[in-house]
Each structure stands twice: as C-alpha cells, then as structure tokens.
C-alpha positions in Angstrom: 3.1 26.7 32.5 3.2 30.4 33.2 -0.4 30.3 34.4 0.4 27.5 36.9 3.3 29.5 38.2 1.1 32.6 38.6 -1.6 30.6 40.5 0.9 29.1 42.8 2.6 32.5 43.4 -0.8 34.1 44.1 -1.7 31.4 46.6 1.6 31.8 48.4 1.1 35.6 48.5 -2.4 35.2 49.9 -1.4 32.7 52.5 1.4 35.1 53.6 -1.1 38.0 53.8 -3.5 35.9 55.8 -0.8 34.8 58.3 0.1 38.5 58.9 -3.4 39.4 60.2 -5.5 39.0 63.3 -3.2 39.9 66.1 -6.3 40.4 68.3 -6.9 36.7 68.9 -3.5 36.0 70.4 -2.5 39.4 71.9 -3.8 41.2 75.0 -6.5 43.7 74.4 -4.7 46.5 76.1 -2.5 47.4 73.1 -1.6 51.0 72.6 0.1 53.5 70.2 2.9 55.8 71.1 3.6 58.7 68.7 6.9 60.3 67.9 7.7 63.0 65.3 7.9 60.5 62.5 6.7 57.1 63.9 3.6 55.5 65.3 4.7 52.6 67.5 2.1 50.0 68.3 2.8 48.0 71.5 1.1 44.8 72.5 1.8 41.6 74.5 1.3 38.5 72.3 1.6 34.8 72.8 4.4 33.0 70.9 3.9 29.5 69.5 5.3 28.0 72.8 2.8 30.1 74.8 5.3 32.6 76.1 4.1 36.2 76.3 6.3 38.7 74.5 5.8 42.5 74.5 6.8 43.9 71.2 6.4 47.1 69.2 5.9 47.7 65.5 6.1 51.0 63.6 2.7 51.3 62.0 4.3 53.2 59.1 5.1 49.8 57.7 1.4 48.9 57.7 -0.8 51.9 57.3 -1.1 54.7 54.7 -3.2 57.8 54.2 -5.3 57.8 51.1 -6.7 61.4 50.8 -7.6 61.6 54.4 -8.5 58.0 55.0 -6.4 55.4 56.9 -5.8 52.4 54.7 -3.8 49.2 54.9 -0.7 49.8 52.9 2.8 48.2 52.9 5.2 50.9 53.9 2.4 53.5 53.8 4.2 56.1 55.9 0.9 57.6 57.2 2.5 59.3 60.2 3.7 62.3 58.2 0.1 63.3 57.3 -1.9 61.9 60.3 -2.1 63.2 63.9 -3.8 62.5 67.1 -3.8 58.7 66.6 -5.5 56.7 69.4 -6.7 53.2 69.8 -10.4 52.8 70.2 -10.3 49.8 72.5 -14.0 49.8 73.4 -16.0 49.6 70.3 -19.5 48.4 69.9 -20.2 46.4 66.9 -23.8 45.4 66.0 -23.9 43.4 62.8 -22.1 45.6 60.3 -22.7 48.9 62.1 -20.0 50.5 64.3 -20.6 53.3 66.7 -18.4 56.3 66.2 -15.0 56.2 68.1 -15.3 57.1 71.7 -19.1 56.3 71.9 -19.8 53.2 74.0 -22.8 51.6 75.6 -22.0 50.3 79.1 -22.2 46.6 79.3 -22.3 46.1 75.5 -19.0 47.4 74.4 -16.2 44.9 73.5 -12.5 45.3 73.2 -11.6 46.3 69.6 -8.6 46.8 67.4 -9.6 50.1 65.8 -7.1 52.9 65.3 -8.5 56.5 64.9 -6.5 59.4 63.5 -7.0 62.9 62.0 -5.5 62.8 58.5 -4.8 65.4 55.8 -6.5 65.2 52.5 -4.8 66.2 49.2 -6.5 69.6 49.3 -4.9 70.3 52.8 -8.2 69.9 54.8 -8.4 67.4 57.6 -10.5 64.3 57.9 -11.5 64.0 61.6 -11.7 60.5 63.1 -10.5 58.4 60.2 -10.5 54.8 61.3 -8.8 51.5 60.4 -9.3 48.0 62.0 -5.7 47.0 62.7 -6.8 43.4 63.1 -7.1 43.2 59.4 -3.5 44.5 58.9 -1.4 43.5 61.9 -0.7 40.0 62.9 1.2 38.0 65.5 4.4 36.4 64.2 5.5 34.0 67.0 4.8 36.6 69.7 5.9 39.7 67.7 3.6 42.2 66.0 4.0 42.0 62.3 2.6 43.3 58.9 3.5 42.8 55.3 6.6 40.8 56.2 7.8 43.5 58.7 8.3 42.1 62.2 8.3 44.2 65.3 11.0 44.3 67.9 11.0 43.4 71.6 9.8 46.3 73.7 
C-alpha cells in the first residue's frame, strides 16, 4: 500500500513539474529580465487559456540557483545574491545538440531562444563568466502568468 501511494505521489509531482515548464511555446519571444539589488524579474507576455494575452513578471529567485558558479534549476534557489550581469540570449543558434556561445549568431540561421546568461561566483570566490540556463526547462505559463515550482508571477 505504501508503494502505491509513493508511485501516485511521484506521478502527481512529475505532472506538476511538467506543467510548470515550456513558457516559450505560449509566450512572446521578446521576454526580458530586469535586475534589482536582490531580485531578477523576468517579464513576458503570455496567452491565457482563453487566449487573452497577459504581461506578468516572476522573480527568478524562485526558479534558479547558483551551484558553484553554474546556473541551475532550483526551487527558491536565490541565485541573485551571487550572480550578476544577467541577460537573456534571445537569438541562439542550435544545431543538433550544439549551442553557439551567448551573443554569437549566424544571420538568417538564429532562432529566438529562452537562454539566460549570468556571471556567477564559485565557492572559492572566483567568477564563472557566461553561465547559462535554458529557462524554458524551468519557467512555465500558468494561465497567462509566468510560473515555476508552484510560484506564480504577478501582473506587470
């Protein structure tokens, strides 16, 4: 009986995680990030279930962490205290499993992307330049509002 409960619980948890991803398919590609002292606000305009477009913002501290200089998906990761110069790389070129470095594009072949790039501190105090994370694997669209790990953004 305990095994069945665990399996059902795991299935519910995985379905919740899956529904909290892939904002890029239902949100405009001109998303952006605005940095304050302790927050990294992601802004995007997304479609609700009824088709209405809603512009919302989500504090990425709820979604992203810093693991020794690397951006990682992390519930309440609070990366902003140790990462700076965060920018969206909205024009990434993806060929198979190979990504070009942030900022490098090939005219006519680049596509809109959901990559966030930051400079993040390592445990030894040094900086990892251009650490990247695909926000599409972390941030979703919850009826027009950006969301991650059960955290829902607010109307902007």
